[in-house]
C-alpha positions as CSV (number, residue, x, y, z in Angstrom):
1,X,102.0,102.0,71.4
2,X,105.3,102.7,72.5
3,X,107.6,102.6,69.7
4,X,110.3,105.2,70.5
5,X,113.2,105.0,72.7
6,X,115.8,107.5,74.0
7,X,119.1,106.2,74.8
8,X,121.0,108.4,76.6
9,X,125.1,108.0,76.6
10,X,126.7,111.2,77.0
11,X,128.2,111.1,80.4
12,X,132.0,110.6,80.9
13,X,131.5,107.9,82.8
14,X,134.3,109.5,85.4
15,X,134.0,106.4,87.3
16,X,134.9,104.1,85.0
17,X,138.7,106.2,84.0
18,X,141.2,105.4,82.2
19,X,139.2,103.5,79.8
20,X,136.8,105.1,79.4
21,X,138.5,107.7,78.0
22,X,139.6,105.8,74.7
23,X,135.9,103.7,74.6
24,X,132.4,104.6,75.3
25,X,131.8,103.2,78.5
26,X,128.4,102.3,76.4
27,X,131.0,100.4,74.3
28,X,132.5,97.9,77.3
29,X,132.0,94.8,76.6
30,X,129.9,92.3,78.0
31,X,130.3,88.8,78.0
32,X,126.5,86.8,76.7
33,X,125.5,84.2,74.6
34,X,125.0,83.6,71.1
35,X,123.0,79.8,70.3
36,X,126.0,77.9,72.6
37,X,128.7,80.2,73.2
38,X,129.4,83.4,75.0
39,X,130.7,86.2,72.7
40,X,131.5,90.0,74.2
41,X,129.2,92.0,72.8
42,X,129.1,96.4,73.4
43,X,126.8,97.2,76.8
44,X,124.3,99.4,74.5
45,X,124.0,96.4,71.8
46,X,121.8,94.1,74.5
47,X,120.0,97.6,75.0
48,X,119.1,97.7,71.7
49,X,118.4,94.3,71.4
50,X,116.0,94.3,74.8
51,X,114.2,97.1,73.4
52,X,113.9,95.7,70.0
53,X,112.4,92.5,71.5
54,X,109.5,94.4,72.8
55,X,108.7,96.2,69.9
56,X,110.9,99.4,69.6
57,X,111.7,100.3,66.1
58,X,112.5,104.1,66.9
59,X,116.1,104.4,68.5
60,X,117.0,108.3,69.6
61,X,121.5,108.2,70.9
62,X,122.2,110.9,72.6
63,X,125.6,110.2,72.7
64,X,128.8,113.5,73.4
65,X,130.8,114.2,71.1
66,X,133.2,112.6,71.8
67,X,131.3,109.3,71.8
68,X,131.2,109.4,67.5
69,X,133.0,105.1,68.0
70,X,128.9,104.4,69.2
71,X,127.2,105.9,65.9
72,X,129.9,103.7,63.7
73,X,129.1,101.0,65.4
74,X,125.0,100.8,64.6
75,X,125.9,101.5,60.7
76,X,126.2,98.5,58.7
77,X,129.3,97.1,57.9
78,X,128.9,94.5,54.7
79,X,132.3,94.6,54.1
80,X,133.6,93.9,57.3
81,X,130.9,90.7,57.2
82,X,132.6,90.1,54.0
83,X,136.5,90.0,55.4
84,X,135.2,87.4,58.2
85,X,133.3,84.9,55.9
86,X,136.4,84.7,53.5
87,X,138.5,84.1,56.9
88,X,135.9,81.0,57.7
89,X,134.7,83.0,60.5
90,X,131.3,82.3,59.6
91,X,129.6,82.2,63.3
92,X,131.3,85.5,64.4
93,X,129.6,86.8,60.8
94,X,126.1,85.3,61.4
95,X,126.1,87.7,64.9
96,X,126.8,90.7,62.8
97,X,123.8,89.6,60.3
98,X,121.7,89.6,62.2
99,X,122.5,93.0,64.5
100,X,122.4,94.4,60.6
101,X,119.0,92.7,60.0
102,X,117.5,94.2,62.6
103,X,119.3,97.5,62.1
104,X,117.5,97.7,58.2
105,X,114.3,97.4,60.4
106,X,114.6,100.3,62.7
107,X,115.0,104.1,61.9
108,X,118.0,105.1,64.5
109,X,118.4,108.9,64.9
110,X,121.8,110.4,67.1
111,X,121.5,114.0,68.7
112,X,124.7,115.3,70.2
113,X,124.8,116.8,74.1
114,X,127.6,119.0,73.5
115,X,128.5,119.5,77.2
116,X,127.8,117.2,80.6
117,X,124.4,118.6,81.3
118,X,122.9,115.7,82.9
119,X,120.7,113.2,81.8
120,X,117.3,115.1,81.8
121,X,119.2,117.7,79.6
122,X,119.9,114.6,76.9
123,X,116.8,113.4,76.9
124,X,115.1,116.2,76.1
125,X,117.3,116.6,73.3
126,X,115.2,113.7,71.8
127,X,111.7,115.4,71.9
128,X,111.6,116.0,68.1
129,X,112.7,112.8,67.0
130,X,109.9,111.3,69.8
131,X,107.6,113.6,68.7
132,X,103.6,112.9,69.8
133,X,104.5,109.2,70.5
134,X,104.8,108.0,73.9
135,X,108.2,106.3,74.5
136,X,111.3,104.8,76.9
137,X,114.0,105.9,78.4
138,X,116.7,103.1,78.7
139,X,120.1,103.8,80.0
140,X,122.8,103.2,77.8
141,X,125.1,101.8,81.0
142,X,122.4,99.8,82.5
143,X,120.7,96.4,81.7
144,X,118.0,94.3,83.6
145,X,118.2,91.0,83.0
146,X,116.4,88.2,84.6
147,X,112.3,87.9,86.0
148,X,110.2,85.9,84.7
149,X,108.8,87.7,81.3
150,X,110.4,90.7,80.3
151,X,110.7,93.4,82.4
152,X,110.7,96.1,79.8
153,X,107.6,94.3,78.4
154,X,106.1,94.6,81.9
155,X,106.7,98.1,82.5
156,X,104.9,98.6,79.0
157,X,101.7,96.4,79.7
158,X,101.2,98.4,82.9
159,X,101.7,101.9,81.3
160,X,98.8,100.6,78.6
161,X,96.2,98.7,81.1
162,X,96.3,101.5,83.1
163,X,96.4,104.2,81.0
164,X,99.2,105.7,83.3
165,X,101.2,109.0,82.7
166,X,104.7,107.2,83.2
167,X,105.6,104.2,84.6
168,X,109.3,103.7,86.3
169,X,111.2,100.7,87.2
170,X,112.2,100.5,90.8
171,X,114.1,97.8,93.0
172,X,114.6,97.6,97.3
173,X,118.2,98.5,97.8
174,X,120.0,98.6,100.9
175,X,121.9,101.6,100.4
176,X,119.3,104.3,98.7
177,X,121.6,107.1,98.8
178,X,123.4,106.5,95.6
179,X,119.8,106.1,93.9
180,X,117.1,108.7,92.7
181,X,114.4,106.8,95.3
182,X,110.6,107.1,95.1
183,X,108.0,107.2,97.7
184,X,104.6,106.2,97.2
185,X,101.7,104.3,98.2
186,X,101.2,100.5,97.4
187,X,98.5,99.8,94.6
188,X,98.6,96.3,94.5
189,X,101.3,93.7,94.6
190,X,104.9,95.0,93.1
191,X,103.2,98.3,92.0
192,X,103.5,101.5,93.5
193,X,102.0,105.2,93.0
194,X,104.5,107.8,92.9
195,X,103.6,110.5,95.4
196,X,107.8,112.0,95.2
197,X,110.9,111.5,93.7
198,X,113.9,112.5,95.4
199,X,117.7,111.8,94.2
200,X,120.4,110.9,95.6
201,X,119.0,111.4,99.3
202,X,121.6,111.9,102.0
203,X,118.8,110.6,104.9
204,X,116.9,108.1,103.0
205,X,113.2,107.7,102.9
206,X,112.5,104.7,101.4
207,X,114.9,101.7,99.8
208,X,112.5,101.7,96.0
209,X,115.8,103.1,94.2
210,X,115.1,103.9,90.5
211,X,116.8,101.5,88.2
212,X,117.1,104.4,85.4
213,X,114.0,102.6,82.5
214,X,110.7,104.8,82.3
215,X,107.6,104.8,80.2
216,X,106.6,108.2,79.7
217,X,104.5,110.1,77.8
218,X,105.5,112.8,75.9
219,X,104.1,115.6,78.0
220,X,107.0,115.5,80.1
221,X,108.9,117.4,77.3
222,X,107.0,120.5,78.1
223,X,108.1,119.5,82.5
224,X,111.5,119.9,81.1
225,X,111.3,122.7,79.0
226,X,110.2,125.0,81.9
227,X,113.1,123.5,83.8
228,X,115.5,124.7,81.9
229,X,116.0,127.8,83.8
230,X,117.0,125.3,87.0
231,X,120.7,124.9,87.0
232,X,121.3,121.5,87.6
233,X,118.0,119.9,87.4
234,X,117.6,116.2,86.5
235,X,115.3,113.8,84.8
236,X,114.0,112.2,88.1
237,X,112.6,115.7,89.0
238,X,110.7,116.4,85.8
239,X,109.1,112.9,86.6
240,X,108.4,114.0,89.9
241,X,106.3,116.9,88.6
242,X,104.8,114.2,86.5
243,X,103.8,112.6,89.4
244,X,102.6,115.5,91.1
245,X,99.9,116.1,87.5
246,X,99.3,112.8,86.7
247,X,99.1,109.0,87.4
248,X,103.1,108.3,87.9
249,X,103.1,104.4,88.8
250,X,106.4,102.4,90.2
251,X,106.7,99.1,89.3
252,X,108.8,96.9,91.9
253,X,111.0,94.3,90.2
254,X,112.4,91.3,92.0
255,X,114.3,87.9,90.5
256,X,116.0,90.3,88.2
257,X,120.1,91.0,87.5
258,X,121.2,94.3,86.7
259,X,123.9,94.7,85.1
260,X,125.7,98.3,85.9
261,X,128.9,99.5,83.8
262,X,128.8,102.6,85.2
263,X,131.8,102.1,88.2
264,X,134.2,99.8,88.7
265,X,133.0,97.2,91.1
266,X,129.9,96.7,89.8
267,X,132.1,96.1,86.5
268,X,133.8,93.5,88.4
269,X,130.8,91.7,90.0
270,X,129.7,90.7,86.4
271,X,132.6,88.9,85.4
272,X,133.0,86.9,88.6
273,X,129.2,85.5,88.0
274,X,129.5,84.6,84.8
275,X,129.7,80.4,84.2
276,X,131.0,79.3,81.0
């Protein structure tokens, strides 16, 4: 079973300034259908929904001190719903009612990353929350849509059926220099056994780019603790070390749509593709 998730959302968002100075990038609005109309959802709300839909009920959000707006958003606000109803905004109230109903079925926790020490450090802060449970990592500024079925469920199914130590989502890209990349041996179809992971290689030796969604066994935290003495270590370094000691798999996704709000160009592209 995979019942826990860590959502790192502590980054400074320097590539989407100045907006990210006022609003956490994870709260940037994303057009998304509710019923028969589009509404604007915070990105992190949609990530929560994607994980909830595959059975996750325990969520640990890792935020920076300046991102308390994320914590506030995940607190049910009945008074606001009542005000919407009084204003005749029944449809809008229904969206929040559904969201709050889901929150009531979950355990929500927050951890603070005081300094920008990277994603690996952020994930490590969720260790006590996760405990001995298998867990999923999903970046707070990255959402994957599309593919037949559900790519989040697919990763969990592979993790369970193969009894792997971890599974990471990858996609073939034209320019891998901006990503962590996987070097691996094909096991079958779209599945690879990870042999090595390189973070943002200057000279790419693979075009299998990591998309920031992982399913991992909790012993990865022991690996992370051993890396604390090394300045600048990353989550991909810990997963690379896991691949040397156990079975780490990579699932190559096809026909997916990635919503990446970490860069201005990709955020603009999102709105170009929306058909109202």
